[in-house]
C-alpha positions in Angstrom: 12.6 64.5 18.6 9.0 63.8 19.7 8.1 62.8 16.3 11.5 60.5 15.9 10.0 58.5 18.8 6.2 58.7 18.0 7.4 57.1 14.3 9.4 54.4 16.2 6.6 53.5 18.5 4.2 53.3 15.1 6.8 50.9 13.8 6.9 49.1 16.8 3.2 48.5 17.0 2.8 47.9 12.9 5.9 45.0 13.3 5.2 43.3 17.1 1.1 44.1 17.4 0.5 42.7 13.8 2.4 39.6 14.8 0.4 39.3 18.0 -2.8 39.4 16.7 -1.8 36.9 14.1 -0.3 34.8 17.0 -3.8 32.7 17.3 -6.2 31.7 14.9 -5.8 29.0 12.3 -2.1 27.5 11.0 -1.6 24.7 9.2 2.1 22.7 9.9 4.5 23.9 7.1 6.2 21.8 4.2 8.8 19.8 6.0 12.2 18.1 4.8 10.6 14.7 3.5 7.2 13.8 2.3 6.8 11.6 6.1 8.7 14.1 8.1 6.5 15.2 10.7 6.0 17.4 13.7 5.5 16.5 17.4 2.7 17.8 19.5 3.4 17.6 23.3 1.9 17.7 26.7 4.3 20.2 28.1 6.1 23.7 26.1 9.5 22.4 26.2 11.3 19.7 24.3 11.5 17.6 27.0 7.6 17.6 27.3 5.6 13.6 26.8 5.1 13.1 23.1 1.4 13.6 22.4 2.1 12.4 18.6 3.7 13.5 15.2 2.2 15.7 12.5 2.3 15.7 8.8 2.7 18.6 6.7 -0.4 20.6 5.9 -2.5 18.9 8.6 -4.6 21.9 10.5 -3.5 23.7 13.5 -5.7 26.2 15.9 -3.6 28.4 17.5 -4.8 29.1 21.1 -1.9 31.4 22.5 1.7 31.5 22.6 4.6 30.8 25.1 8.1 31.7 23.6 9.3 29.6 21.0 5.9 27.6 21.8 2.4 27.1 20.2 -0.7 26.3 22.5 -2.3 24.5 19.4 -5.2 22.2 18.9 -5.3 19.7 16.4 -8.6 17.6 15.9 -9.2 16.4 19.0 -6.1 16.6 20.8 -5.3 19.8 22.2 -0.8 20.2 23.2 2.2 22.0 22.5 4.2 22.4 18.9 7.3 24.4 17.7 5.3 27.8 16.6 8.7 27.2 13.4 7.2 24.5 12.2 3.8 26.5 11.3 2.4 28.9 8.8 -0.4 30.7 7.0 -0.8 31.6 3.8 -1.0 29.0 0.7 -2.8 25.7 1.9 -1.0 23.1 1.5 -2.3 19.5 0.7 -3.3 17.1 3.6 -1.5 13.9 4.0 -4.1 11.1 2.8 -4.7 7.3 3.4 -6.2 4.4 1.4 -8.5 1.8 3.8 -7.6 -1.6 4.1 -10.4 -2.8 5.2 -10.5 -5.8 7.4 -12.9 -9.2 6.8 -15.6 -7.0 8.2 -15.5 -4.8 5.0 -14.4 -2.0 7.2 -11.9 -0.8 9.8 -12.9 0.4 13.5 -12.3 3.8 15.1 -11.6 4.8 18.7 -11.6 7.6 20.4 -8.5 9.1 22.5 -9.4 7.2 24.9 -9.5 3.7 23.2 -13.0 3.8 23.2 -14.8 2.4 20.2 -17.0 5.0 18.6 -17.5 3.4 14.8 -15.8 1.8 11.7 -15.0 3.5 8.4 -15.7 2.0 5.1 -13.1 1.4 2.7 -11.7 5.2 0.7 -9.5 7.9 1.4 -8.9 9.1 4.5 -6.8 12.0 6.5 -4.1 11.2 8.2 -3.8 14.2 10.3 -0.4 12.4 12.5 1.1 9.2 14.0 0.4 8.1 17.7 3.3 5.4 17.5 3.7 2.6 15.1 0.1 0.4 15.8 -2.5 4.3 15.7 -2.7 7.0 13.4 -4.8 10.1 14.0 -7.1 10.8 11.5 -9.9 12.7 10.6 -13.3 11.5 8.9 -15.2 13.1 6.0 -18.3 14.7 6.6 -20.4 12.4 6.1 -19.4 10.2 9.7 -21.2 11.3 12.9 -17.5 11.9 14.1 -14.8 13.8 12.8 -11.9 12.6 14.4 -10.3 9.7 15.4 -7.9 6.7 16.0 -7.3 3.6 13.6 -4.9 1.0 13.4 -1.7 2.0 11.5 -1.5 -1.5 9.9 -5.3 -0.7 8.2 -4.4 2.2 6.1 -1.8 3.0 3.5 -0.2 5.5 1.6 -2.5 6.9 -1.6 -1.2 4.8 -4.4 1.2 2.9 -2.0 2.3 -0.6 -3.5 5.4 -2.2 -4.1 6.3 -5.6 -5.6 8.9 -7.5 -3.8 11.7 -8.6 -5.6 14.6 -10.3 -3.7 16.9 -10.4 -6.9 15.7 -13.8 -8.3 12.7 -16.1 -8.6 13.7 -18.4 -5.6 15.2 -16.0 -3.5 13.1 -14.6 -0.5 13.1 -11.4 1.4 12.8 -11.1 5.1 9.9 -9.2 6.8 10.8 -8.0 10.5 9.3 -6.6 13.7 11.4 -3.4 13.6 13.4 -1.2 11.2 16.8 -2.9 12.1 18.7 -5.8 10.4 18.8 -7.5 14.3 15.1 -7.3 14.5 13.4 -10.5 15.2 12.0 -12.0 11.1 8.1 -12.2 11.3 8.0 -14.0 8.1 9.4 -13.8 4.3 8.2 -13.1 1.0 9.1 -14.5 -2.3 9.9 -12.0 -5.2 6.3 -11.1 -7.0 4.7 -10.3 -3.9 2.8 -7.4 -3.8 2.8 -5.7 -1.0 0.8 -2.2 0.7 3.0 0.4 2.1 1.4 1.1 5.2 2.1 4.8 7.7 4.4 4.1 10.3 6.2 6.2 13.0 9.6 6.4 11.4 10.6 8.8 9.2 11.6 7.6 5.0 15.8 8.0 4.4 16.8 4.8 7.2 16.2 2.0 3.9 13.4 0.4 5.4 9.7 0.1 4.6 6.5 -0.6 6.6 4.5 -2.8 4.4 1.3 -5.1 4.7 0.3 -8.5 3.3 -2.7 -9.9 4.0 -3.2 -9.3 7.7 0.5 -8.9 8.6 2.4 -6.2 8.7 6.0 -5.8 9.4 9.2 -3.8 7.8 11.1 -4.4 4.7 14.2 -3.4 3.6 14.0 -1.1 0.4 15.7 -2.4 -1.5 14.0 -5.1 -2.5 11.0 -3.4 -3.1 10.3 -2.1 -6.8 7.5 1.2 -6.7 7.2 1.0 -10.2 3.8 0.2 -12.0 5.6 -1.7 -14.7 8.4 -3.1 -12.6 7.2 -6.7 -11.9 8.7 -9.3 -12.8 7.5 -12.2 -11.5 3.9 -13.5 -9.8 4.3 -15.7 -6.7 3.9 -19.7 -7.1 1.4 -21.3 -6.4 0.0 -24.6 -5.3 -2.6 -27.6 -4.3 -3.0 -29.2 -1.0 -1.6 -32.8 -1.5 -4.7 -34.2 0.8 -8.3 -34.1 0.9 -8.3 -30.7 3.2 -6.4 -29.0 5.7 -6.8 -26.8 8.6 -5.3 -23.1 8.2 -4.3 -20.5 10.9 -4.3 -16.7 10.7 -7.3 -16.3 8.7 -11.0 -16.4 9.0 -11.3 -18.9 6.9 -10.9 -22.3 9.2 -9.4 -24.8 6.6 -9.3 -25.0 2.5 -9.8 -28.0 0.3 -7.4 -29.7 -2.6 -9.6 -28.0 -5.2 -8.9 -24.5 -3.8 -5.5 -23.1 -5.1 -3.3 -21.6 -3.0 -0.7 -18.6 -4.2 2.4 -18.8 -1.8 3.3 -15.6 -0.4 6.2 -16.2 1.4 7.4 -18.9 4.2 6.9 -18.2 8.2 7.1 -20.7 11.2 10.3 -22.0 12.4 12.4 -24.8 11.4 10.3 -27.3 13.5 7.0 -26.1 12.6 7.7 -24.7 8.7 4.8 -23.1 7.0 3.6 -21.2 3.9 2.1 -17.9 4.1 -0.5 -18.0 1.5 -3.5 -16.2 -0.6 -6.7 -18.1 -1.1 -10.0 -17.2 -2.7 -12.8 -18.9 -1.1 -16.4 -18.4 -0.3 -18.0 -16.6 2.6 -21.1 -17.5 3.6 -21.8 -14.9 5.6 -21.0 -12.4 3.1 -22.3 -14.2 -0.1 -18.8 -13.0 -1.9 -15.9 -14.4 -3.0 -13.4 -13.2 -0.7 -9.3 -13.5 -0.6 -7.6 -13.7 2.4 -4.0 -14.8 3.6 -3.8 -17.3 5.7 -1.0 -19.9 7.3 -0.9 -23.6 6.1 1.8 -26.8 6.5 4.1 -26.8 3.8 3.9 -30.7 4.2 0.3 -30.5 3.1 1.0 -28.3 -0.2 2.6 -29.5 -3.0 4.3 -25.9 -5.2 3.2 -26.2 -9.0 7.2 -25.5 -9.6 10.1 -23.9 -7.5 10.5 -20.5 -7.2 8.1 -17.7 -8.3 6.8 -17.6 -11.6 8.4 -15.1 -14.1 6.2 -12.9 -16.1 8.1 -12.1 -19.1 7.7 -14.4 -22.4 8.2 -14.2 -26.3 6.6 -13.8 -29.3 6.0 -17.7 -30.9 5.4 -16.8 -34.4 4.7 -13.4 -35.9 1.5 -11.8 -35.0 -0.9 -9.0 -35.7 -0.8 -6.8 -32.1 -4.4 -5.1 -31.3 -5.5 -2.4 -29.0 -8.8 -1.8 -27.3 -10.2 1.3 -28.3 -12.9 3.6 -26.1 -15.7 1.8 -27.1 -14.1 -1.3 -25.6 -13.5 -2.7 -29.9 -10.4 -4.9 -30.6 -9.0 -2.5 -33.3 -5.4 -3.5 -35.2 -2.0 -1.8 -34.8 -1.2 -0.5 -37.4 2.7 0.6 -36.6 4.2 -1.5 -36.3 1.4 -3.7 -36.9 2.6 -7.2 -37.0 5.4 -8.0 -34.0 7.8 -10.6 -34.9 9.0 -14.2 -34.0 11.8 -13.7 -30.8 10.5 -10.7 -29.6 10.4 -10.1 -25.7 7.4 -9.0 -23.5 5.8 -8.9 -19.9 3.1 -10.5 -19.2 0.1 -8.3 -17.7 -3.0 -9.8 -17.7 -4.8 -12.5 -19.6 -8.2 -11.4 -21.6 -11.2 -13.4 -22.4 -13.4 -13.6 -25.7 -15.4 -10.7 -24.0 -12.3 -8.4 -24.1 -12.3 -8.4 -20.5 -9.9 -9.6 -17.8 -9.8 -12.9 -16.9 -9.4 -11.7 -13.1 -7.0 -13.5 -11.8 -4.7 -10.4 -11.8 -1.9 -11.7 -14.1 -2.2 -15.2 -14.1 -3.8 -17.1 -17.6 -6.6 -19.4 -17.3 -8.4 -21.8 -20.4 -10.8 -19.4 -21.2 -7.9 -16.5 -21.8 -7.9 -15.5 -25.4 -5.6 -12.4 -25.8 -2.8 -11.4 -23.6 -2.1 -7.8 -22.9 1.7 -7.3 -22.7 4.3 -4.8 -22.8 6.4 -5.5 -26.1 9.9 -4.2 -26.6 10.7 -3.5 -30.0 14.1 -1.7 -30.8 14.6 -0.3 -28.0 11.3 1.2 -27.3 7.9 0.1 -25.5 4.9 -0.9 -27.1 2.6 -0.8 -23.6 -0.8 -2.7 -23.0 -1.2 -4.1 -26.4 -2.9 -7.5 -27.1 -1.7 -10.8 -28.9 -3.4 -13.7 -29.5 -2.2 -16.1 -26.5 -1.3 -19.3 -29.2 1.1 -16.7 -30.5 2.8 -16.1 -26.8 5.3 -18.4 -25.5 5.5 -18.5 -21.6 6.5 -20.1 -18.6 3.4 -22.7 -18.0 2.8 -22.1 -14.2 1.3 -19.0 -15.5 -1.7 -20.9 -16.9 -3.9 -22.0 -13.7 -5.4 -25.0 -13.7 -8.5 -26.0 -16.0 -11.2 -25.4 -13.9 -9.6 -22.0 -12.8 -11.7 -19.8 -15.3 -12.7 -16.1 -15.3 -12.5 -15.5 -11.9 
């Protein structure tokens, strides 16, 4: 009988003693239901405790001790309580990473937990530990920085590879961007088809049909059904226009005005019925940094003459039979043997303009008078011939894809 009791005691030590020993140390948040699901960090060990932040799978957690179902944890520079069921050891999960969207200074500020600015972060990738609210992310900095942890604006960090193209369903449609993920929320601005947006971090979880996006220096929520997430799914480019006067003031930009010779890419509309504005993108010379810089801005609609109606389709056709080419590993132009010639009438998607020097024209899918070849995806016999070059003179396309004569390679 004593041997049996002693055996049960040894078994108890093995099971519960080892568990107690593993109750402290380094853990990580285990895999969750969706890629952007998070676990709440609370000030007190109760579900009614104040939420300090919400943290992604793969985030490292140092456990100081346990209280029932709760673990007293340290995440970066934050200490609180997290439910033990979401913590695990074993195979390490990849941390959640984001890409910096720098402002016009070329970096973004970093704050400590009390809101004091402690430095800045240059463009690149950064580990996102979790969200504090819709406006703030808790991040871990690379070892090259003097501070290991900090807090940054959620509007200035996008998911790695997080880009999408707005598609309203046609060239003339506008898609509303709202203050909150709700159809009843205030409309901040509207975007045309073809506008590229960054998918940024936010405090709500995927699955509700909304995504938080940034275009230029503005952010808001857009219905996911109006976003094309595919890398080759762009059907339109934004319309462009010119001022109908010598110059005009612009707002929501570090640039103060634009001139008639500047080209405005019309991303959408803003303002109200009494003060209708275009939300536009413009590339201007930055005297302070001695570089050309692209910025978004708002300008009165009455000051701008668009080049046409609606967004610009990127679809085209081969006008006459022509040879197709590709660039080899050395950057040389090589004729494609199969199928070789593209027959007249072949439909294509225009990706970019290529100069005589076999480098992109520099206008992100638009063509210029210096364009010699056009990079396209060609549809042939039910298959797609991707990233081939065709001579521009053999191509039929919407003439608005060709920028005015003074705009050569960017």
